[in-house]
N, C-alpha and C positions, 0 to 999 in steps of 0.2 A: 595606430600604435598606442600603448597607452602610456600616456605620460604623469612625469611630475613633478609639481615644481617645490624648485627650493632657495631658501635667499637669496641673496652674496653677502662675504664671501664666499660662503658652504659647495655653491652652486661650482667656485670655481677651484678647491679646494679639494671635491672630485670630483674634475675635470683634471687634476694635473695629478692623482692622485697621493695626493696630501693627505687624503681625507677620505679613509679602506670601507666604516664605516656611517649611515645614514641612520640617526636614529628617530624612532616613530615612535606615538606610542602606540602604534597600532600594526597589525603582522602585514603582508603584502602578497596572504592569500596565494590566487598560481600564476601570478605575474611573476620570471623569473628574469624580465630588462624592459625598458622605460625611458622613451626620450625626460633623461633632463631638462629641463625651464627653469633660465630663470628665476625668481620672479620678481614682480612689475616694482615690486617693496622689498629694495634691503632690510639687512639689517642690520637696528643698532648699530652693532663690529665691522662693517661697511669699511673703517680705513678710511674713508674718505678714500680707495682704491678709484674712482672708478669705474667698474664691470660693469661687461650689461647689461641690464637688466631688462626680463620683456623678451627673452629671445630662448627657443633655445640650442642647446648648443653639443649634444652629446647621449648618444646609446649606448646606458650604463646597462653594466646582466648585475642578478643580482649571484656572488657566486658560491652561497652557499646555502647553508638553514640558518634563518635572522638567532638568534637568541635577543635572553631578557632577560637584562641588567639588571641592577636591585633595586633601581628606580619602577618597578614594570615598565618602563619602555624598550625598545626591539632596538637589538645593534645588529643592521643588515646590510652583509660585507657583499661590497660594490667593487668595481672596476670599469673602467673605461673600455667597451667593445670594439665604437668607430668615434669618432666628433662626424659634426654635419656642417654642413651649411650652414650659419647663425642665419634665422627669421625670426621675425614675434610672432610672438603666441601668447591670449589672455589666459590665462592661466587660472587655473578654478582651485577646489582643496582636494583634496585624498586622489587618486589615479581618476586622470578624462582623456581624452581620446583626440589623437592630434592626428588629419586624412597622411599613409603612407606619403602618397602622390605627392606631399609636400620635404619633407624628407632625403636630401641627398649626407647618404654617411661618403663619411673619408678616415677609412680607417686607414692610413701612413697616418694620419696625423695628429693623434695618440702620441706614440712618442716622442712629436716636435713639442707637443704641449705634456710630457714631461720632463722637458729639457729643462723649460723657462726658467 
């Protein structure tokens, strides 16, 4: 499956539904679903929450057509399809491949995470 690393706390915000768009300077091409991986390095805005870094967290759908923003970036509408059993992932830039055999989906967890 195609995967994308996103820094914390933004990965967590996508997981809980608090961040409905992922902003990138490029379009996702034909990718309509990806494995959300928290980047191994947190952003400067991590707030010391101690969120997991370097782990697969969920399968995410791109739910519509990305729109171009005034600053030239693209807003991808995203929504969690299913949470996954977290496992460590060595991230890369852009989309990269993670073996499907490593991904254990739990669609029932997504609703619980939105209540967090």
